[in-house]
C-alpha positions in Angstrom: 39.6 30.9 59.7 39.7 27.2 59.8 40.2 24.7 57.0 37.2 22.0 56.8 36.7 18.6 54.9 33.2 17.8 54.3 32.5 13.9 53.7 28.9 12.8 52.8 27.6 10.7 49.9 24.8 13.3 49.6 26.2 15.7 47.3 23.4 18.2 47.9 24.5 18.3 51.5 28.2 18.7 50.6 27.3 21.7 48.4 25.1 23.2 50.7 27.7 23.1 53.6 30.6 24.3 51.2 28.5 27.3 50.3 27.6 28.2 54.0 31.1 27.7 55.3 32.9 29.3 52.4 30.6 32.6 53.1 31.6 32.3 56.7 35.3 32.6 55.4 36.4 29.4 56.2 38.5 27.2 53.5 36.3 24.2 52.5 37.1 20.8 50.7 34.5 18.4 49.7 34.4 14.6 49.4 31.5 12.6 48.2 32.7 9.0 49.5 34.3 8.0 52.6 37.5 6.6 50.4 37.8 10.2 48.8 37.8 11.7 52.3 40.3 9.3 53.3 42.6 10.3 50.2 42.2 14.0 51.3 43.5 13.3 54.7 46.4 11.4 53.1 47.5 14.4 51.4 46.4 17.4 53.7 45.8 18.5 57.4 42.4 19.9 58.1 41.4 21.5 61.3 37.7 20.4 61.1 36.2 17.3 59.6 32.5 16.9 59.1 31.2 13.3 58.1 28.3 11.5 57.5 28.1 8.3 59.6 26.5 6.0 56.9 28.0 5.9 53.6 28.1 3.1 50.9 32.0 2.5 50.8 33.1 3.3 54.6 31.3 4.4 57.6 31.9 7.7 59.4 33.3 6.0 62.4 35.9 4.2 60.3 36.9 7.3 58.8 37.0 9.0 62.4 39.2 6.3 63.3 41.6 6.8 60.5 41.7 10.7 61.1 42.6 10.1 64.9 45.4 8.0 63.7 47.1 10.4 61.2 45.8 13.6 62.5 44.9 13.6 66.2 44.5 17.3 66.5 41.7 17.4 64.0 38.3 18.0 65.5 35.6 15.5 64.0 32.0 16.4 63.7 29.8 13.1 63.1 26.4 13.8 61.3 23.6 11.2 60.7 19.9 11.1 59.2 19.1 7.9 61.1 20.0 8.6 64.6 20.1 5.5 67.0 21.4 4.7 70.4 24.0 2.4 68.4 25.5 4.9 66.5 25.6 7.6 69.1 27.7 5.3 71.3 29.9 4.1 68.6 30.5 7.7 67.6 31.4 8.6 71.3 33.6 5.5 71.7 35.5 6.4 68.5 36.4 10.0 69.7 33.8 12.2 67.9 34.0 15.7 69.1 30.2 16.2 68.4 27.5 14.2 67.2 24.8 16.0 65.1 21.5 14.9 63.7 20.6 15.8 60.1 17.4 17.8 60.6 16.0 21.3 59.9 18.6 22.8 62.3 21.7 20.9 60.7 23.3 23.9 59.2 22.8 26.0 62.4 24.0 23.4 64.5 27.3 22.8 62.6 27.8 26.6 62.3 27.7 27.1 66.1 30.1 24.0 66.4 32.7 25.4 63.8 32.4 28.8 65.2 33.4 27.4 68.8 36.3 25.5 67.2 37.6 28.5 65.2 37.4 30.7 68.3 39.4 27.8 70.1 42.0 28.2 67.5 42.0 32.0 67.7 42.5 31.8 71.5 45.6 29.4 71.0 47.3 32.1 68.5 46.3 34.8 71.1 47.9 32.8 74.1 51.2 32.7 72.2 50.7 36.5 71.2 50.4 37.2 75.1 53.2 35.3 76.1 55.4 37.0 73.5 54.0 40.4 74.8 54.7 39.4 78.5 58.3 38.7 77.7 58.4 41.9 75.6 57.0 44.1 78.5 59.0 42.5 81.3 62.3 43.4 79.2 63.2 39.8 78.6 63.2 40.5 74.9 64.3 44.1 74.9 67.2 45.2 72.6 69.4 47.6 74.8 71.7 50.2 73.3 72.2 54.0 73.0 75.4 54.1 70.6 75.0 55.2 67.2 75.3 51.9 65.7 72.2 50.7 67.8 70.3 54.0 67.2 70.5 53.5 63.4 69.4 49.9 63.7 66.4 50.9 65.9 65.6 53.2 63.3 65.9 50.7 60.5 63.7 48.1 62.6 60.9 50.5 62.8 61.1 51.3 58.9 61.1 47.7 57.7 58.7 46.1 60.3 55.4 47.2 58.9 56.7 45.6 55.4 56.5 41.9 54.4 59.9 41.7 52.6 62.0 39.0 53.8 65.2 40.1 55.9 68.7 38.8 56.2 70.4 39.5 59.7 74.2 39.3 59.7 76.5 39.4 62.8 78.5 37.4 65.1 77.5 34.7 67.5 75.8 36.4 70.4 74.9 39.8 69.0 71.1 39.0 69.4 70.0 38.3 65.9 67.0 36.4 67.2 66.0 39.4 69.5 66.1 41.8 66.3 64.0 39.3 64.4 61.6 39.1 67.2 61.3 42.8 67.6 60.6 43.3 63.9 57.8 40.6 64.1 56.4 42.4 67.3 56.2 45.8 65.6 54.7 44.3 62.5 50.9 43.6 61.5 51.6 40.0 61.8 52.4 40.4 65.6 49.3 38.5 66.9 50.3 35.4 64.6 53.0 33.0 65.4 56.7 33.8 65.5 58.6 30.4 65.0 62.4 29.9 65.2 64.5 27.0 63.7 68.2 26.6 64.0 69.2 25.3 60.4 72.5 24.1 61.7 71.2 21.9 64.4 69.3 19.3 62.1 70.5 16.9 59.8 69.3 17.3 56.3 66.4 14.9 56.2 65.2 15.9 59.7 65.2 19.8 58.8 63.2 18.9 55.7 60.5 17.2 57.8 60.5 20.3 60.2 60.3 22.9 57.6 57.5 21.4 55.2 55.8 18.7 57.6 55.0 15.1 56.6 52.4 12.8 55.9 51.7 9.3 57.7 54.0 6.6 56.0 56.4 9.2 54.3 59.4 7.6 56.1 60.0 5.2 58.8 58.7 6.6 62.2 56.1 9.1 60.6 53.1 7.5 62.3 50.6 10.5 61.9 50.2 13.6 59.7 52.3 16.7 61.1 52.5 20.2 60.2 55.7 21.7 59.1 57.0 25.0 60.6 56.0 26.8 57.6 52.5 26.0 58.0 52.7 26.4 61.7 53.8 30.1 61.0 51.1 30.5 58.6 50.3 34.4 58.9 53.2 35.0 61.0 56.9 35.0 60.9 59.3 32.1 60.5 63.0 32.9 61.4 65.7 30.8 59.9 68.7 30.8 62.2 72.3 29.9 61.1 70.9 29.7 57.5 74.7 29.6 56.4 74.9 26.1 57.7 72.1 24.7 55.5 72.9 22.0 53.0 73.1 22.5 49.2 70.1 20.3 48.6 68.2 22.0 51.3 68.9 25.5 49.7 67.5 24.2 46.3 64.2 23.3 48.2 64.1 26.5 50.3 64.5 28.7 47.1 61.5 26.9 45.6 59.2 27.7 48.4 60.2 31.3 48.4 59.8 31.6 45.0 56.5 29.9 44.3 54.9 30.6 47.9 53.9 26.8 48.3 55.1 23.7 50.3 54.5 20.2 49.9 54.9 18.0 53.0 56.9 14.8 52.6 54.8 11.9 51.1 52.1 14.4 49.9 51.6 14.9 46.0 49.7 18.3 46.8 51.2 21.6 47.3 49.9 24.3 50.0 49.9 28.0 49.8 51.6 29.6 52.4 51.5 33.2 54.1 54.8 33.5 55.9 57.4 36.4 56.5 60.8 34.8 56.4 63.8 36.5 58.5 66.8 34.7 58.2 70.2 35.1 60.1 73.9 34.0 59.8 77.3 34.5 61.4 79.0 33.7 58.1 80.0 35.9 55.1 77.5 34.5 52.6 79.0 36.5 49.8 82.4 34.4 50.4 80.4 31.2 50.9 78.9 32.1 47.4 82.4 32.6 46.0 83.7 29.2 47.4 80.4 27.5 45.9 79.0 26.6 49.5 75.8 28.9 49.1 73.4 29.6 46.4 73.3 33.2 45.0 69.9 33.2 43.9 68.8 32.0 47.4 70.7 34.7 48.9 69.3 37.4 46.7 65.8 35.8 47.8 66.7 36.0 51.5 68.5 39.4 51.6 66.0 41.7 50.2 66.6 43.9 53.1 70.0 43.2 54.8 70.7 44.1 58.5 73.9 44.1 60.2 74.6 43.8 64.0 77.5 45.1 65.2 79.8 43.2 67.7 79.8 44.5 71.2 83.5 45.8 70.6 82.1 48.1 68.2 79.6 49.7 70.5 81.5 49.9 74.1 79.3 52.6 75.2 76.5 50.2 75.5 78.5 47.9 77.7 77.5 49.5 81.1 74.0 49.6 80.1 73.8 45.9 79.2 75.6 44.9 82.4 73.4 46.9 84.6 70.4 45.6 83.0 71.6 41.9 83.4 72.7 42.6 86.8 69.2 43.8 87.8 67.6 40.7 86.1 70.1 38.4 88.0 70.1 40.2 91.3 66.3 39.8 91.4 66.2 36.4 90.2 68.7 35.1 92.7 67.5 37.6 95.5 71.0 38.6 96.2 71.7 41.5 98.4 74.2 43.0 95.8 73.7 46.7 95.3 75.6 47.6 92.1 79.0 47.1 90.3 82.4 48.6 91.3 83.8 51.2 88.9 86.7 49.0 88.6 84.8 45.9 87.6 83.0 48.1 85.1 86.2 49.4 83.5 87.6 46.0 83.0 84.2 44.9 81.3 84.4 48.0 79.2 88.1 47.2 77.9 87.3 43.6 77.2 86.6 42.8 73.6 83.8 40.4 74.3 84.3 37.5 71.6 81.2 36.1 72.5 79.4 39.3 72.4 76.1 40.0 74.3 75.6 36.3 75.2 79.0 36.3 77.0 78.5 39.5 78.8 75.0 38.1 80.0 76.7 34.9 81.1 79.5 36.9 82.9 77.0 39.1 85.1 74.9 35.7 86.1 78.2 34.3 87.2 79.3 37.4 89.0 75.9 37.9 90.9 76.1 34.3 92.0 79.8 34.3 93.1 79.6 37.9 94.8 79.6 37.9 98.6 80.1 41.8 99.1 77.7 44.7 98.5 79.3 45.6 94.8 80.3 43.3 92.1 84.0 43.3 92.1 86.8 42.6 89.8 87.7 39.5 91.8 84.4 37.7 90.8 84.9 38.5 86.9 86.5 35.5 84.9 90.3 35.7 84.6 90.1 36.3 80.6 88.3 39.8 81.4 90.6 40.5 84.4 93.5 39.9 82.0 91.9 41.3 78.8 91.8 37.6 77.1 91.2 37.2 74.1 91.7 40.6 72.5 90.9 42.9 74.8 92.5 46.1 76.3 92.7 45.3 79.8 95.6 44.7 82.2 97.9 42.0 80.8 97.2 42.8 77.1 99.8 44.1 74.8 99.8 47.7 74.0 101.9 49.6 71.5 103.9 46.1 71.3 104.4 45.8 75.1 102.5 43.6 77.4 101.0 45.8 80.4 102.0 43.9 83.4 99.6 44.2 86.4 100.9 45.9 89.5 100.7 42.4 91.5 102.1 40.6 88.5 100.4 37.5 87.0 100.5 33.8 87.0 101.9 33.3 83.3 101.3 29.7 83.2 97.5 30.3 84.0 97.3 33.3 81.7 98.5 31.3 78.9 95.9 28.3 79.8 93.2 30.9 79.9 94.2 32.4 76.4 94.2 29.2 74.9 90.8 28.0 76.4 89.2 31.3 75.6 90.2 31.3 72.0 89.2 27.6 71.7 85.8 28.5 73.1 85.6 31.6 70.9 86.5 29.8 67.5 84.1 27.0 68.6 81.4 29.4 68.9 82.3 31.2 65.8 82.2 28.3 63.9 78.7 27.2 65.1 80.0 24.3 67.0 81.6 22.6 63.9 85.3 21.3 65.1 86.8 21.2 61.6 85.7 24.8 60.9 87.1 25.9 64.5 90.5 24.4 63.7 90.8 26.3 60.4 89.9 29.5 62.3 92.9 28.7 64.6 95.2 27.9 61.8 95.9 24.4 63.3 95.2 20.8 62.3 92.0 19.1 63.3 94.3 16.6 65.2 96.0 19.5 67.4 92.6 20.9 67.7 91.3 17.7 69.2 94.3 17.7 71.4 93.6 21.1 72.9 89.8 20.4 73.3 90.5 17.2 75.5 93.2 19.0 77.4 90.9 21.7 78.5 87.9 19.4 78.7 85.7 21.4 76.1 82.6 19.7 75.1 
């Protein structure tokens, strides 16, 4: 249902329309002067505004111009009891979406107009749902796996999806945390409402606050119009907070308050707005260690992890590697229109033996590369990255230590290149595990940040 602001200096008109639209299920606020209406617009965003043209303190056309400035997407309906050609032209020129005359048919005309707008809003949401459903049916968002770990995960998803409890998904980078969050959403009663994602580690603190909570015109330099935050945009649906472990301490306090009270206050506003959003968070960090180190709030952790879900790394479900490899192979073979028919057993064995520090995302990238480079009938070992052929890092393939001894390939190996590949692979793995934070990557590699920068420059890693 739509949120409606009614502005008219005739209180009886305001009350009549308020009663009418509340009965239809809409959220309604009224203002009996143009100035009061303008103040409402300063503190809140409405789907529809219905305003009289002639009011003592401000004309409806002036209010329309202000509304289009601060909230361009709001639908504006002008009404008048004194229709003239001049007022009609002024309304159209100012950008009014509808011009309605106050007569015996006023309520019916406005109900029809509001119904059309409400239907348009529903269609926008439905379009988003259909796009998500198409992705799901074409397999782009499917979670693939038949290992015991994954079967347990599928059962858990089926159990928790119908609930509204908050979920915290943990797991290494590249394990598919967003896919799990999307699967939970698409199998929940909220599936036809928005599913919105935000990477909490990708924004500076001030920008993340405005993204999540929205802002009003003039709240800060560059805030030229009212803007809905992601909590409001996800109303009725699901908000996925990825990399929650990278959120700053002050933002953690603000998020905790929102989760506790179920209300948000846009930047620059003095009014709070109720929200109905299921929050699913994800992180590749050990939040309990972060709590012990004073880097993450314990109270927020318990608010987020009502239901904890852990995604196993790919090395702990090796039986799923062939399934995933074939699924990615089929996708890229079709999209590239390559006459490649399958994967050589030797190549598959190398992939199964490799530890995949980048998890499913790394396997997907490997298959895309392999399909692109292969000129023969089957994906061969020769088109696999060297780190997979040699089992770097941490794999059990040829070239990796086994029982304290390196397993030297029959044809030998280029030791210098092997060491370079190893160094570069570990740098990339540490950078991915740290969420792109160089100082943390250096800590993971037990080296100084200066040394880390030297290696990054040496291998041209950006």
